[in-house]
C-alpha positions as a printed NumPy array, in Angstrom:
array([[ 65.737,  95.909,  37.551],
       [ 66.879,  99.165,  35.95 ],
       [ 69.988, 100.904,  37.336],
       [ 69.051, 103.914,  39.524],
       [ 69.566, 107.253,  37.803],
       [ 72.991, 108.608,  38.776],
       [ 71.553, 112.019,  39.261],
       [ 68.252, 111.022,  40.988],
       [ 69.419, 112.549,  44.246],
       [ 70.944, 115.671,  42.806],
       [ 69.343, 118.749,  44.275],
       [ 65.935, 119.724,  42.909],
       [ 65.42 , 121.115,  40.275],
       [ 68.801, 120.25 ,  38.7  ],
       [ 67.869, 116.551,  38.804],
       [ 64.693, 117.447,  36.813],
       [ 66.576, 119.365,  34.106],
       [ 69.202, 116.555,  33.826],
       [ 66.434, 113.897,  33.417],
       [ 64.716, 115.907,  30.741],
       [ 67.939, 116.332,  28.834],
       [ 68.722, 112.607,  29.199],
       [ 65.187, 111.605,  27.949],
       [ 65.353, 114.072,  25.057],
       [ 69.019, 114.119,  24.055],
       [ 70.253, 110.768,  25.363],
       [ 72.899, 112.238,  27.679],
       [ 73.746, 115.273,  29.833],
       [ 77.12 , 116.995,  28.96 ],
       [ 76.384, 120.411,  30.36 ],
       [ 74.37 , 122.048,  33.165],
       [ 74.198, 125.51 ,  31.706],
       [ 71.985, 127.472,  29.386],
       [ 72.372, 127.157,  25.626],
       [ 72.951, 130.13 ,  23.371],
       [ 70.802, 129.455,  20.3  ],
       [ 72.24 , 130.936,  17.08 ],
       [ 69.432, 129.826,  14.74 ],
       [ 66.029, 128.252,  14.763],
       [ 65.974, 124.474,  14.914],
       [ 69.208, 123.945,  16.768],
       [ 69.305, 121.278,  19.445],
       [ 69.962, 122.308,  23.032],
       [ 73.2  , 120.385,  22.879],
       [ 74.424, 122.521,  20.031],
       [ 73.277, 125.626,  21.825],
       [ 75.149, 124.589,  24.958],
       [ 78.274, 124.144,  22.767],
       [ 77.921, 127.743,  21.479],
       [ 77.851, 129.023,  25.056],
       [ 81.106, 127.153,  25.95 ],
       [ 82.685, 128.293,  22.7  ],
       [ 81.944, 131.885,  23.569],
       [ 83.487, 131.487,  26.943],
       [ 86.595, 129.787,  25.575],
       [ 87.093, 132.527,  22.927],
       [ 87.96 , 134.957,  25.688],
       [ 90.65 , 132.776,  27.315],
       [ 94.407, 133.329,  26.73 ],
       [ 95.939, 130.562,  24.49 ],
       [ 97.203, 127.285,  25.843],
       [ 99.112, 126.211,  27.845],
       [ 97.563, 128.888,  30.078],
       [ 96.583, 127.801,  33.584],
       [ 92.84 , 127.958,  33.988],
       [ 90.514, 127.351,  36.984],
       [ 86.802, 126.473,  36.187],
       [ 84.906, 127.598,  39.248],
       [ 81.685, 125.653,  39.764],
       [ 82.771, 123.264,  37.018],
       [ 79.591, 121.168,  36.89 ],
       [ 80.174, 117.834,  35.213],
       [ 83.702, 118.746,  34.109],
       [ 82.992, 118.879,  30.42 ],
       [ 84.776, 122.22 ,  29.972],
       [ 87.751, 121.159,  32.118],
       [ 88.116, 117.999,  29.911],
       [ 87.943, 120.064,  26.7  ],
       [ 90.469, 122.588,  27.956],
       [ 92.885, 119.896,  28.991],
       [ 92.494, 118.203,  25.5  ],
       [ 93.393, 121.622,  23.937],
       [ 96.578, 121.856,  25.867],
       [ 95.525, 124.05 ,  28.754],
       [ 96.672, 123.439,  32.297],
       [ 93.019, 123.286,  33.495],
       [ 91.408, 122.191,  36.665],
       [ 87.968, 122.612,  38.187],
       [ 86.383, 122.983,  41.551],
       [ 82.805, 122.323,  42.644],
       [ 81.18 , 122.596,  46.146],
       [ 78.934, 119.597,  45.107],
       [ 80.589, 116.243,  45.742],
       [ 77.863, 114.408,  43.773],
       [ 78.681, 116.394,  40.619],
       [ 82.324, 115.669,  41.073],
       [ 81.615, 112.008,  41.392],
       [ 79.272, 112.019,  38.357],
       [ 81.961, 113.732,  36.246],
       [ 84.748, 111.198,  37.069],
       [ 87.481, 113.609,  35.839],
       [ 90.696, 113.661,  37.721],
       [ 91.325, 117.337,  37.567],
       [ 88.285, 118.23 ,  39.513],
       [ 88.356, 118.941,  43.229],
       [ 85.519, 119.315,  45.763],
       [ 85.996, 122.782,  47.279],
       [ 84.117, 125.993,  47.888],
       [ 85.518, 128.941,  46.031],
       [ 85.364, 131.028,  49.157],
       [ 87.779, 128.704,  50.916],
       [ 89.949, 127.863,  47.918],
       [ 93.743, 128.453,  48.088],
       [ 96.343, 128.077,  45.42 ],
       [100.106, 128.367,  45.835],
       [100.496, 129.636,  42.206],
       [ 98.345, 132.089,  40.234],
       [ 96.017, 131.28 ,  37.348],
       [ 96.017, 132.92 ,  34.022],
       [ 92.239, 133.085,  34.176],
       [ 89.279, 132.08 ,  36.346],
       [ 85.99 , 131.11 ,  34.524],
       [ 82.557, 131.229,  36.047],
       [ 79.987, 129.661,  33.792],
       [ 76.684, 130.264,  35.689],
       [ 78.485, 129.834,  39.011],
       [ 79.203, 133.436,  39.931],
       [ 75.53 , 133.839,  40.968],
       [ 76.054, 131.461,  43.943],
       [ 78.973, 133.459,  45.389],
       [ 78.744, 136.762,  47.225],
       [ 80.207, 139.347,  44.767],
       [ 82.548, 141.062,  47.179],
       [ 83.853, 137.632,  48.316],
       [ 84.18 , 136.474,  44.716],
       [ 86.405, 139.386,  43.587],
       [ 88.418, 139.517,  46.853],
       [ 89.262, 135.818,  46.436],
       [ 89.898, 136.249,  42.662],
       [ 92.286, 139.049,  43.338],
       [ 94.594, 136.598,  45.101],
       [ 94.366, 134.122,  42.266],
       [ 94.4  , 135.867,  38.931],
       [ 94.422, 138.993,  36.921],
       [ 91.628, 137.788,  34.586],
       [ 88.063, 136.717,  35.236],
       [ 85.632, 135.508,  32.637],
       [ 81.868, 135.305,  33.588],
       [ 79.018, 133.935,  31.617],
       [ 75.95 , 134.243,  33.773],
       [ 72.545, 135.748,  34.321],
       [ 71.922, 138.822,  36.422],
       [ 68.737, 140.377,  37.808],
       [ 67.12 , 140.741,  41.192],
       [ 66.324, 138.614,  44.154],
       [ 68.636, 135.567,  44.307],
       [ 70.566, 136.804,  41.274],
       [ 73.319, 139.375,  41.428],
       [ 72.325, 142.846,  40.116],
       [ 74.816, 143.574,  37.278],
       [ 75.748, 147.088,  38.479],
       [ 76.457, 145.764,  41.976],
       [ 78.532, 142.98 ,  40.597],
       [ 80.585, 145.361,  38.521],
       [ 81.039, 147.684,  41.539],
       [ 82.268, 144.802,  43.59 ],
       [ 84.838, 144.04 ,  40.685],
       [ 85.946, 147.647,  40.639],
       [ 86.429, 147.748,  44.365],
       [ 88.881, 144.855,  44.063],
       [ 90.752, 146.421,  41.143],
       [ 88.975, 144.63 ,  38.223],
       [ 87.403, 146.407,  35.312],
       [ 85.209, 145.071,  32.587],
       [ 87.114, 145.035,  29.332],
       [ 84.313, 143.364,  27.414],
       [ 80.524, 142.966,  28.007],
       [ 78.326, 141.032,  25.624],
       [ 74.527, 140.832,  25.932],
       [ 73.439, 137.351,  24.902],
       [ 70.051, 137.447,  26.689],
       [ 68.073, 136.817,  23.428],
       [ 70.085, 133.762,  22.648],
       [ 69.618, 132.304,  26.176],
       [ 65.821, 132.734,  26.365],
       [ 65.091, 129.668,  24.178],
       [ 66.585, 127.5  ,  26.82 ],
       [ 63.823, 128.56 ,  29.223],
       [ 61.217, 127.776,  26.438],
       [ 62.925, 124.327,  25.93 ],
       [ 62.141, 123.188,  29.509],
       [ 58.763, 124.913,  29.707],
       [ 57.561, 123.049,  26.7  ],
       [ 58.728, 119.673,  27.988],
       [ 57.812, 119.785,  31.773],
       [ 54.063, 119.058,  31.229],
       [ 54.615, 116.087,  28.869],
       [ 57.256, 114.51 ,  31.158],
       [ 55.294, 115.095,  34.377],
       [ 54.612, 111.409,  35.058],
       [ 58.104, 110.178,  34.143],
       [ 59.628, 112.892,  36.41 ],
       [ 57.441, 111.894,  39.32 ],
       [ 58.001, 108.148,  38.85 ],
       [ 61.771, 108.301,  38.104],
       [ 62.899, 111.073,  40.471],
       [ 60.444, 110.767,  43.266],
       [ 59.36 , 114.349,  43.06 ],
       [ 55.732, 115.51 ,  43.38 ],
       [ 53.255, 116.829,  40.923],
       [ 53.25 , 120.066,  42.881],
       [ 57.003, 120.471,  42.339],
       [ 56.413, 120.048,  38.572],
       [ 53.771, 122.731,  38.726],
       [ 56.128, 124.979,  40.719],
       [ 58.775, 124.58 ,  37.964],
       [ 56.273, 125.462,  35.244],
       [ 55.234, 128.57 ,  36.977],
       [ 58.79 , 129.489,  37.786],
       [ 59.607, 129.035,  34.099],
       [ 56.788, 131.385,  33.09 ],
       [ 57.992, 134.038,  35.517],
       [ 61.603, 133.66 ,  34.414],
       [ 60.469, 134.107,  30.776],
       [ 58.575, 137.23 ,  31.716],
       [ 61.596, 138.515,  33.583],
       [ 63.824, 138.157,  30.51 ],
       [ 61.163, 139.664,  28.246],
       [ 60.897, 142.855,  30.413],
       [ 64.555, 143.204,  30.984],
       [ 64.578, 142.379,  34.724],
       [ 66.892, 139.477,  33.966],
       [ 69.778, 139.591,  31.533],
       [ 72.471, 137.141,  30.404],
       [ 75.96 , 138.505,  29.911],
       [ 79.476, 137.544,  28.993],
       [ 81.914, 139.644,  31.01 ],
       [ 85.647, 139.755,  30.727],
       [ 87.225, 141.506,  33.71 ],
       [ 90.893, 142.243,  34.182],
       [ 93.108, 144.013,  36.705],
       [ 96.619, 145.292,  36.421],
       [ 98.806, 142.336,  37.155],
       [101.265, 144.698,  38.881],
       [ 98.752, 145.32 ,  41.616],
       [ 99.325, 143.412,  44.811],
       [ 96.678, 141.562,  46.673]])
């Protein structure tokens, strides 16, 4: 009997995306969008571009870094290998167990406390799950530098202007903003193209329904349209505050 998929019971639709990546690429190393630099790149290469862009904006090692919403811990492991004093937190115990990396703790950022400051906090597609005001109020007590790589829009996503207003209210200002929306869009197309062909495997292997696959296809179409008309955008933000400010 085949071993059960280690991510089968991850929340939907994350388990769907992880299974497609496993079937197509042979493994899952990242849970975030890729940034496609040229036609014909694999999604794995594009995801590496995304992480590279994030890391370009960090202070040099041995800086102390907290990866908030660290996913499978791939970035934490890379930072540690490069000489950083890096650790990660995730609110999802299943992801932490999947990662099997010692420097990952299960914790909500909203409740996270550290007895010494960080040189930077990074949020790679995790800021969208945290209230903006809470995020920057908590960050203010932990660091003078925040690096965000995430999508912004309406509905469940943060509006970019409101996000920056929350940053400003807590003493942070954007010192760099890079629009990488066009490079992120092919990630949506990657999964849209594969969902129909993997329908039966997804249903059999993950225990989801055909309706759930249909819902993801429709959601992908709407997501693609929202990026095309500018309702959704994907940004790299570097936010800094005067380290002399007190919390």
